[in-house]
All heavy atoms as an XYZ file, in Angstrom:
669
protein
N     124.337     81.087    113.058
C     123.229     80.675    112.230
C     123.155     79.156    112.155
O     122.742     78.600    111.158
C     123.351     81.268    110.834
C     123.228     82.776    110.840
S     123.457     83.533    109.241
C     122.007     83.056    108.369
N     123.536     78.509    113.163
C     123.529     77.059    113.197
C     122.090     76.534    113.104
O     121.212     76.941    113.846
C     124.183     76.574    114.486
S     124.334     74.790    114.557
N     121.852     75.619    112.159
C     120.538     75.020    112.021
C     119.552     75.844    111.212
O     118.420     75.428    111.033
N     119.968     77.007    110.728
C     119.062     77.833    109.939
C     119.426     77.722    108.470
O     120.591     77.650    108.105
C     119.146     79.300    110.368
C     118.633     79.547    111.767
C     118.709     81.020    112.119
O     119.212     81.830    111.358
N     118.205     81.356    113.290
N     118.393     77.712    107.627
C     118.611     77.658    106.191
C     118.939     79.056    105.684
O     118.283     80.020    106.036
C     117.349     77.150    105.498
C     117.508     76.982    104.019
C     116.247     76.451    103.367
O     115.405     75.899    104.071
O     116.130     76.624    102.155
N     119.967     79.147    104.877
C     120.349     80.433    104.301
C     119.660     80.563    102.950
O     119.764     79.688    102.095
C     121.882     80.527    104.117
C     122.259     81.826    103.433
C     122.573     80.402    105.462
N     118.931     81.626    102.749
C     118.265     81.883    101.478
C     119.073     82.918    100.711
O     119.369     83.988    101.238
C     116.842     82.397    101.713
C     115.914     81.442    102.460
C     114.578     82.099    102.712
C     115.735     80.154    101.680
N     119.449     82.589     99.497
C     120.230     83.498     98.679
C     119.301     84.443     97.950
O     118.364     84.028     97.286
C     121.079     82.714     97.682
C     122.050     81.823     98.378
C     121.937     80.492     98.607
C     123.273     82.223     98.992
N     123.006     80.027     99.305
C     123.851     81.068     99.560
C     123.938     83.440     99.120
C     125.061     81.098    100.232
C     125.145     83.455     99.790
C     125.694     82.306    100.330
N     119.565     85.725     98.077
C     118.729     86.724     97.424
C     119.034     86.794     95.929
O     118.150     87.066     95.141
C     118.933     88.090     98.069
N     120.287     86.546     95.556
C     120.679     86.664     94.151
C     121.309     85.370     93.661
O     122.063     84.732     94.382
C     121.665     87.817     93.967
C     121.024     89.152     94.209
C     121.090     89.763     95.451
C     120.330     89.798     93.184
C     120.482     90.985     95.676
C     119.717     91.018     93.405
C     119.803     91.607     94.643
O     119.195     92.806     94.859
N     121.007     85.009     92.426
C     121.570     83.816     91.804
C     122.457     84.252     90.645
O     122.143     85.230     89.958
C     120.463     82.921     91.247
C     119.596     82.167     92.243
C     118.508     83.061     92.777
C     118.998     80.955     91.587
N     123.541     83.511     90.428
C     124.350     83.806     89.254
C     123.598     83.306     88.023
O     122.552     82.656     88.134
C     125.756     83.209     89.373
C     125.757     81.700     89.428
O     124.907     81.034     88.846
N     126.721     81.148     90.140
N     124.114     83.587     86.839
C     123.353     83.272     85.626
C     123.179     81.768     85.411
O     122.134     81.334     84.928
C     123.984     83.932     84.401
O     125.289     83.485     84.212
N     124.144     80.974     85.793
C     123.993     79.516     85.642
C     122.914     78.976     86.570
O     122.089     78.163     86.160
C     125.321     78.813     85.899
C     126.310     79.043     84.784
C     127.425     78.022     84.797
N     128.441     78.366     83.819
C     128.387     78.011     82.541
N     127.371     77.313     82.104
N     129.333     78.365     81.713
N     122.917     79.436     87.813
C     121.889     78.984     88.760
C     120.512     79.512     88.374
O     119.505     78.814     88.515
C     122.243     79.417     90.185
C     123.439     78.659     90.736
O     123.733     77.547     90.234
O     124.092     79.175     91.661
N     120.461     80.740     87.870
C     119.189     81.313     87.422
C     118.639     80.524     86.241
O     117.438     80.240     86.175
C     119.366     82.778     87.057
N     119.500     80.149     85.301
C     119.068     79.356     84.147
C     118.522     78.011     84.613
O     117.473     77.562     84.144
C     120.236     79.160     83.185
N     119.222     77.371     85.537
C     118.765     76.096     86.077
C     117.419     76.269     86.783
O     116.519     75.447     86.626
C     119.810     75.544     87.055
C     119.550     74.118     87.474
C     120.651     73.547     88.370
N     121.971     73.653     87.756
C     122.985     74.363     88.264
N     122.853     75.016     89.387
N     124.155     74.398     87.658
N     117.261     77.342     87.523
C     116.013     77.640     88.240
C     114.845     77.786     87.259
O     113.735     77.341     87.528
C     116.199     78.925     89.047
C     115.029     79.324     89.904
C     114.855     78.759     91.163
C     114.117     80.274     89.474
C     113.789     79.130     91.966
C     113.052     80.652     90.265
C     112.889     80.077     91.523
O     111.822     80.448     92.309
N     115.121     78.398     86.089
C     114.085     78.620     85.085
C     113.893     77.431     84.148
O     112.947     77.404     83.361
C     114.431     79.855     84.236
C     114.417     81.189     84.963
C     114.958     82.282     84.049
C     113.015     81.536     85.439
N     114.796     76.473     84.207
C     114.717     75.328     83.312
C     115.220     75.648     81.915
O     114.795     75.047     80.932
N     116.121     76.610     81.825
C     116.703     77.022     80.554
C     118.185     76.683     80.540
O     118.785     76.464     81.583
C     116.558     78.538     80.363
C     115.158     79.125     80.388
C     115.228     80.648     80.359
C     114.355     78.603     79.217
N     118.760     76.697     79.353
C     120.213     76.560     79.288
C     120.839     77.919     79.626
O     120.195     78.965     79.487
C     120.657     76.117     77.886
O     120.528     77.181     76.968
N     122.079     77.870     80.047
C     122.809     79.101     80.374
C     122.886     80.006     79.146
O     122.729     81.219     79.235
C     124.206     78.728     80.881
C     125.121     79.884     81.090
N     124.899     80.825     82.061
C     126.256     80.248     80.456
C     125.869     81.733     82.004
N     126.700     81.402     81.039
N     123.094     79.399     77.976
C     123.212     80.161     76.742
C     121.884     80.819     76.348
O     121.862     81.951     75.882
C     123.704     79.240     75.628
C     124.453     79.947     74.549
C     125.379     78.952     73.886
C     126.065     79.527     72.709
N     127.190     80.345     72.927
N     120.784     80.120     76.551
C     119.471     80.700     76.246
C     119.205     81.909     77.127
O     118.737     82.946     76.649
C     118.358     79.650     76.429
O     118.573     78.587     75.495
C     116.980     80.249     76.213
N     119.524     81.791     78.400
C     119.332     82.918     79.308
C     120.216     84.096     78.907
O     119.770     85.247     78.922
C     119.612     82.505     80.755
C     119.329     83.562     81.811
C     117.878     84.032     81.773
C     119.672     83.026     83.195
N     121.439     83.818     78.478
C     122.334     84.887     78.016
C     121.773     85.558     76.764
O     121.829     86.786     76.633
C     123.723     84.327     77.744
N     121.217     84.763     75.855
C     120.610     85.331     74.647
C     119.402     86.194     74.989
O     119.222     87.275     74.423
C     120.208     84.224     73.670
C     121.397     83.573     72.999
O     122.466     84.165     72.911
N     121.220     82.352     72.533
N     118.553     85.734     75.901
C     117.403     86.529     76.331
C     117.864     87.841     76.951
O     117.287     88.900     76.693
C     116.557     85.744     77.339
C     115.748     84.584     76.777
C     115.140     83.768     77.908
C     114.672     85.086     75.836
N     118.914     87.769     77.761
C     119.455     88.969     78.398
C     119.954     89.963     77.352
O     119.676     91.156     77.422
C     120.580     88.570     79.363
C     121.142     89.695     80.171
C     122.117     89.224     81.243
N     123.254     88.497     80.693
C     123.538     87.224     80.951
N     122.776     86.507     81.751
N     124.588     86.647     80.420
N     120.642     89.463     76.332
C     121.177     90.324     75.275
C     120.061     90.984     74.464
O     120.204     92.115     74.001
C     122.090     89.511     74.359
N     118.947     90.276     74.310
C     117.804     90.797     73.557
C     116.905     91.698     74.397
O     115.983     92.312     73.873
C     116.960     89.640     73.018
C     117.658     88.763     72.029
C     116.879     87.485     71.748
O     115.760     87.298     72.196
N     117.493     86.584     70.997
N     117.161     91.734     75.707
C     116.302     92.508     76.601
C     114.971     91.836     76.843
O     114.003     92.477     77.248
N     114.911     90.527     76.595
C     113.647     89.799     76.702
C     113.568     88.907     77.936
O     112.542     88.303     78.190
C     113.444     88.945     75.458
N     114.635     88.810     78.694
C     114.661     87.914     79.839
C     114.259     88.600     81.125
O     113.795     89.742     81.125
N     114.434     87.896     82.232
C     114.108     88.475     83.535
C     115.062     89.609     83.912
O     116.175     89.707     83.369
C     114.264     87.294     84.494
C     115.120     86.307     83.787
C     114.919     86.526     82.328
N     114.606     90.450     84.825
C     115.433     91.563     85.305
C     116.700     91.014     85.961
O     116.673     89.978     86.615
C     114.646     92.402     86.296
N     117.811     91.726     85.767
C     119.091     91.291     86.338
C     119.892     92.505     86.773
O     119.561     93.635     86.453
C     119.888     90.470     85.312
C     120.291     91.243     84.091
C     121.532     91.864     84.027
C     119.443     91.365     83.012
C     121.918     92.580     82.904
C     119.812     92.071     81.880
C     121.050     92.682     81.827
N     120.950     92.238     87.512
C     121.880     93.287     87.953
C     123.279     92.898     87.532
O     123.651     91.740     87.613
C     121.845     93.438     89.469
C     120.536     93.936     89.979
C     120.574     93.983     91.501
N     119.255     94.310     91.987
C     118.989     95.354     92.743
N     119.960     96.149     93.136
N     117.765     95.598     93.136
N     124.022     93.880     87.088
C     125.421     93.644     86.750
C     126.281     94.146     87.902
O     126.225     95.306     88.247
C     125.794     94.368     85.457
C     125.189     93.694     84.234
C     125.790     94.199     82.971
C     127.165     93.694     82.843
N     127.545     92.964     81.701
N     127.060     93.239     88.460
C     127.965     93.622     89.523
C     129.257     94.186     88.981
O     129.853     95.091     89.544
N     129.684     93.640     87.860
C     130.888     94.106     87.161
C     130.711     93.741     85.697
O     129.650     93.276     85.291
C     132.139     93.438     87.743
O     132.124     92.054     87.470
N     131.751     93.914     84.918
C     131.652     93.620     83.489
C     131.340     92.145     83.228
O     130.711     91.807     82.239
C     132.937     94.012     82.796
N     131.756     91.267     84.138
C     131.559     89.827     83.927
C     130.601     89.191     84.911
O     130.392     87.985     84.860
C     132.911     89.137     84.026
C     133.869     89.587     82.926
C     135.114     88.789     82.970
N     134.760     87.389     82.762
C     135.587     86.479     82.317
N     136.818     86.800     82.040
N     135.202     85.240     82.155
N     130.015     89.960     85.799
C     129.150     89.407     86.832
C     127.710     89.837     86.624
O     127.418     91.026     86.558
C     129.608     89.870     88.227
O     130.982     89.537     88.388
C     128.798     89.219     89.316
N     126.828     88.855     86.503
C     125.396     89.103     86.363
C     124.692     88.340     87.469
O     125.012     87.184     87.743
C     124.886     88.619     84.983
C     123.383     88.775     84.873
C     125.580     89.365     83.871
N     123.747     89.001     88.123
C     122.994     88.366     89.198
C     121.504     88.565     88.959
O     121.061     89.604     88.475
C     123.364     88.967     90.560
C     124.812     88.755     90.949
C     125.035     87.320     91.411
N     126.371     87.138     91.919
C     127.299     86.414     91.317
N     127.043     85.830     90.185
N     128.488     86.273     91.846
N     120.732     87.536     89.325
C     119.281     87.577     89.215
C     118.674     87.417     90.601
O     119.062     86.518     91.350
C     118.781     86.430     88.339
C     119.187     86.550     86.894
C     120.399     86.053     86.448
C     118.352     87.153     85.972
C     120.771     86.152     85.120
C     118.707     87.261     84.642
C     119.918     86.759     84.224
O     120.286     86.865     82.916
N     117.729     88.263     90.920
C     117.006     88.131     92.178
C     115.935     87.062     91.990
O     115.251     87.029     90.965
C     116.375     89.467     92.555
C     115.853     89.495     93.967
C     115.425     90.890     94.387
O     115.483     91.825     93.576
O     115.017     91.013     95.541
N     115.783     86.192     92.959
C     114.818     85.105     92.839
C     113.402     85.641     92.609
O     112.647     85.083     91.809
C     114.847     84.206     94.064
C     113.954     82.989     93.896
C     114.107     81.999     95.019
O     115.014     82.087     95.835
N     113.217     81.033     95.066
N     113.044     86.725     93.252
C     111.720     87.317     93.052
C     111.528     87.770     91.604
O     110.436     87.649     91.041
C     111.515     88.493     94.005
N     112.590     88.267     90.963
C     112.505     88.684     89.564
C     112.321     87.475     88.654
O     111.591     87.545     87.660
C     113.759     89.460     89.163
N     112.958     86.370     88.997
C     112.787     85.145     88.218
C     111.356     84.625     88.340
O     110.737     84.219     87.354
C     113.780     84.076     88.674
C     115.254     84.422     88.510
C     116.128     83.317     89.101
C     115.607     84.673     87.062
N     110.820     84.665     89.557
C     109.440     84.224     89.773
C     108.459     85.121     89.020
O     107.485     84.638     88.431
C     109.105     84.211     91.262
C     109.864     83.132     92.018
O     110.283     82.133     91.403
O     110.042     83.290     93.239
N     108.707     86.425     89.009
C     107.847     87.365     88.282
C     107.917     87.098     86.777
O     106.897     87.158     86.083
C     108.257     88.802     88.591
N     109.094     86.790     86.275
C     109.266     86.479     84.860
C     108.472     85.225     84.480
O     107.790     85.199     83.460
C     110.755     86.295     84.551
C     111.048     85.905     83.132
C     110.979     86.838     82.104
C     111.406     84.600     82.810
C     111.253     86.482     80.787
C     111.682     84.239     81.498
C     111.605     85.178     80.496
O     111.869     84.822     79.207
N     108.549     84.208     85.315
C     107.807     82.973     85.063
C     106.308     83.254     85.060
O     105.582     82.802     84.175
C     108.157     81.888     86.103
C     107.205     80.715     86.025
C     109.594     81.417     85.908
N     105.828     84.018     86.026
C     104.404     84.344     86.096
C     103.954     85.120     84.860
O     102.881     84.865     84.301
C     104.111     85.146     87.360
N     104.775     86.051     84.407
C     104.455     86.839     83.211
C     104.376     85.937     81.986
O     103.447     86.043     81.182
C     105.511     87.916     82.996
C     105.341     88.684     81.702
C     106.552     89.544     81.357
O     107.511     89.615     82.123
N     106.520     90.172     80.218
N     105.346     85.053     81.830
C     105.363     84.160     80.677
C     104.188     83.188     80.710
O     103.585     82.900     79.682
C     106.689     83.390     80.592
C     107.841     84.264     80.187
C     107.566     84.878     78.833
C     108.589     85.870     78.410
N     108.221     86.559     77.170
N     103.851     82.676     81.875
C     102.702     81.779     81.990
C     101.424     82.490     81.578
O     100.583     81.922     80.889
C     102.581     81.233     83.406
C     103.608     80.171     83.726
C     103.534     79.676     85.155
O     102.875     80.323     85.991
O     104.138     78.631     85.423
N     101.274     83.741     81.984
C     100.094     84.517     81.606
C     100.050     84.733     80.099
O      98.990     84.636     79.476
C     100.082     85.853     82.341
N     101.193     85.012     79.486
C     101.255     85.206     78.038
C     100.937     83.918     77.292
O     100.249     83.932     76.280
C     102.638     85.696     77.622
C     102.930     87.118     78.030
C     104.362     87.532     77.730
O     105.091     86.783     77.031
O     104.761     88.600     78.201
N     101.433     82.784     77.789
C     101.207     81.509     77.121
C      99.751     81.070     77.240
O      99.226     80.422     76.366
C     102.114     80.435     77.696
C     103.566     80.656     77.407
C     104.110     81.259     76.301
C     104.664     80.305     78.231
N     105.475     81.292     76.403
C     105.849     80.713     77.572
C     104.773     79.670     79.462
C     107.110     80.506     78.101
C     106.031     79.468     79.987
C     107.185     79.879     79.310
N      99.098     81.429     78.341
C      97.718     81.021     78.550
C      96.735     81.955     77.862
O      95.616     81.558     77.575
C      97.410     80.953     80.045
C      98.149     79.830     80.730
C      97.972     79.843     82.228
O      97.261     80.677     82.760
N      98.612     78.914     82.905
N      97.105     83.178     77.582
C      96.191     84.155     76.987
C      95.635     83.681     75.644
O      94.429     83.742     75.444
C      96.885     85.504     76.847
N      96.439     83.183     74.699
C      95.857     82.727     73.432
C      94.891     81.560     73.613
O      93.912     81.460     72.901
C      97.067     82.295     72.606
C      98.216     83.016     73.219
C      97.878     83.166     74.680
N      95.137     80.698     74.562
C      94.257     79.550     74.782
C      92.875     79.993     75.239
O      91.875     79.379     74.900
C      94.880     78.607     75.818
N      92.797     81.064     75.997
C      91.500     81.554     76.466
C      90.703     82.180     75.337
O      89.488     82.207     75.384
C      91.703     82.571     77.580
C      92.139     81.934     78.880
C      92.082     82.949     79.976
N      93.082     83.978     79.738
C      94.108     84.225     80.512
N      94.286     83.537     81.599
N      94.967     85.171     80.226
N      91.377     82.683     74.301
C      90.689     83.331     73.193
C      90.155     82.328     72.186
O      89.268     82.620     71.418
C      91.642     84.306     72.487
C      92.035     85.478     73.337
C      93.001     86.364     72.594
C      93.504     87.489     73.469
N      94.525     88.291     72.804
N      90.701     81.132     72.169
C      90.342     80.123     71.186
C      89.006     79.485     71.570
O      88.818     79.027     72.670
C      91.443     79.076     71.136
C      91.204     77.986     70.144
N      90.101     77.892     69.365
C      91.960     76.927     69.800
C      90.176     76.823     68.602
N      91.302     76.226     68.852
N      88.087     79.418     70.623
C      86.809     78.752     70.847
C      86.952     77.288     70.473
O      87.195     76.958     69.323
C      85.698     79.388     70.000
C      85.430     80.807     70.426
O      85.557     81.124     71.600
N      85.076     81.653     69.486
N      86.772     76.433     71.424
C      86.890     75.007     71.175
C      85.669     74.517     70.401
O      84.564     75.026     70.590
C      87.015     74.252     72.493
N      85.846     73.523     69.515
C      84.712     72.978     68.790
C      83.720     72.311     69.732
O      84.089     71.828     70.800
C      85.336     71.943     67.858
C      86.801     72.087     67.969
C      87.108     72.943     69.145
N      82.460     72.290     69.323
C      81.416     71.676     70.146
C      81.632     70.175     70.247
O      81.386     69.577     71.280
C      80.048     71.989     69.573
N      82.072     69.554     69.161
C      82.330     68.119     69.148
C      83.728     67.887     68.599
O      84.230     68.676     67.807
C      81.331     67.399     68.250
S      79.645     67.534     68.819
N      84.307     66.787     68.983
C      85.648     66.461     68.500
C      85.593     66.309     66.990
O      84.712     65.644     66.459
C      86.157     65.157     69.157
C      87.494     64.747     68.562
C      86.249     65.331     70.652
N      86.495     66.964     66.299
C      86.550     66.883     64.851
C      85.655     67.885     64.149
O      85.686     68.007     62.944
N      84.834     68.605     64.871
C      83.943     69.593     64.274
C      84.606     70.953     64.296
O      85.138     71.382     65.309
C      82.641     69.655     65.072
C      81.618     70.640     64.520
C      80.363     70.662     65.361
O      79.956     69.629     65.866
O      79.812     71.761     65.525
N      84.601     71.617     63.186
C      85.169     72.958     63.097
C      84.218     73.934     63.763
O      82.999     73.846     63.578
C      85.399     73.346     61.629
C      86.201     74.580     61.474
N      85.648     75.820     61.542
C      87.531     74.773     61.288
C      86.591     76.739     61.377
N      87.746     76.117     61.229
N      84.707     74.900     64.550
C      83.816     75.805     65.267
C      82.958     76.677     64.359
O      81.907     77.136     64.753
C      84.754     76.675     66.106
C      86.120     76.425     65.591
C      86.100     75.128     64.844
N      83.381     76.877     63.098
C      82.613     77.703     62.177
C      81.726     76.884     61.247
O      81.059     77.446     60.383
C      83.539     78.584     61.340
C      84.272     79.590     62.209
O      83.766     79.985     63.245
N      85.461     79.971     61.800
N      81.741     75.569     61.399
C      80.931     74.736     60.507
C      79.460     74.865     60.866
O      79.096     75.069     62.028
C      81.372     73.269     60.585
O      81.054     72.750     61.847
N      78.634     74.760     59.835
C      77.177     74.858     60.051
C      76.541     73.586     59.541
O      76.730     73.193     58.396
C      76.611     76.058     59.319
C      77.153     77.342     59.870
C      76.602     78.500     59.121
N      77.315     79.682     59.569
C      76.871     80.908     59.427
N      75.742     81.116     58.825
N      77.565     81.927     59.850
N      75.807     72.966     60.389
C      75.094     71.769     59.976
C      73.599     72.027     60.093
O      73.153     72.826     60.905
C      75.471     70.552     60.851
O      75.193     70.868     62.214
C      76.940     70.210     60.682
N      72.832     71.330     59.319
C      71.393     71.467     59.491
C      70.724     71.865     58.324
O      70.069     72.145     57.592
């Protein structure tokens, strides 16, 4: 495999946290709550994340974060409340 880039299918929890821009402890807390990305346990102390699962988690979270912004009606003018009535 000389000259070829090796792509890792699975990342350990520290590398996965770095990939997501989270601390290792935050990722562990999300995992414990069942709120984080999908993972596999190799043994009692080994946790692995597939890069595709991390990418899917990011896409899901981005969609959730953007959903409330789409529902919000922006004011017509800066400083004007959207429910205000003038005239």
